[in-house]
N, C-alpha and C positions, 0 to 999 in steps of 0.2 A: 089389358095392357099390351100395347104394341112395342116390341123390342126391336132395336136396330140390329139386324143380323149381318151387317157389313163387316167382313173380315178381309184383310189383305189390301192390296193396292189396285186401283183401276188401271185399265190399259193405258189411258192418257198419262197417268202418273209414271208408269213404267217407261213410256216413250220419252217423256221429258227427262227422266233420270238418265237414260241411255244417251240422250243427246248431250247432256251436260258432261257426262263422263267422256264421251268422244271428243268434245272440244278440249277438255283438259289433257287427254292423251296426245292429241295432235299438236297442241301447244308445246308440250314437253319434247315431242319428236322433232320439232323445228329447231330446238335449241341444241340438240346433240351434234349435228355437223359443225355448227359454229364453235362449239367447245373443242371438238377434235382439231379443227383448223387452228385455233388459238394455241393449242398444245403443241402442234407441229411448228408454228412460228416461234414459240418460246424455246423449243428444243433447238431450232436453227440458230437463234441468238446465243444460246448457251454454248453451242459448239463453236460458233464464230469467235466468241470471247475467249474460249479455251485455246483455239488455234492461234489467235492473235497474241495471247500471252506466251505461247510456246515459241513464236517467231521472235518476240522481244527477248525471251530467255536465250535463244540461240545467238542473237546479236550481242547480248551482254557477255556470253561465254567467249566470244571472239576477242573481247577486250576493247578498251577505248581506242587504241591506235588502229586496230584492224576492223573496227565496226564499219560495215558497208551496206549500202542499199541492196535489197534483194527482192525477188518476187517468185511466185510459184502457185501451186494448187494443192489443197488438201481434199481428199475424197473420203466421205463418210458413208458407210453402208449399214443397213439395218433392216428391221422388219416393221411394217406399218400395217396394222390389222391383218397380220399373218402374211402379207405380201412383201417380197424383198424390194428395197429401193436404194438408190444412190443419190447423194447430195454432194455437189462440188462447191468448195469455197476457194475463191481466188484471193491471193493476198499480195500486197505491195508494201514493202518497208522502206521508208525514206529516212535518211539521217541528215540532219542539218546542224551545223556548228553554231551554238548559241553564244559561246564564250570560248576562251582558250582551253578551258577545262570542263566544258559542258556541251553535250550533244543532245538534241531533241530527236527521239525515235518516234516516228509515226507509222503505225501499221493500219492499213485500210483493208478490211475484209469485204468481199462482195459475193453475193450468191443470188439465185433466182428461186422464188417460191410462187405459190398460187397468186399472190397479189402483185407480182412483178419483181423487178430487181430490188434487192435490199443491200444496205451498206452499214458497216459498223467500223468506227474509228477508235483506236486505242493509242494513247500517247504516254510517253514517259521520258524522264530526263536521265541521261547517263553522265556520271561525273568521273573525271580522271582522278583515280586515287593513287596513281604512281608518283605524284609530285609530293 
């Protein structure tokens, strides 16, 4: 009786396995920078919304009669992959009279990131409660 003494894998099977593993690893590695970029963009949008809300809060604190248009810049600093960075957010708050007792507050935030210039607009209505 002749027995098949083959044990283990052939060289060709090993090479094919390594090739498949390499393709899988390189596919995953291509996704990582895209995910990091998306996280940075999301972080910028969250910061812009936070700063826009703080501008609206400042306008509201001034009161209905003293609410006025304003503009300026917020600077956000932090670490990205262990490297320090700074992101500037410019804002412009416009106030328009909607009625004798209503004002529309529009805050426009602008900033620059890898994809170019970005913009976020936040609006709210302020009502004169003194009447």
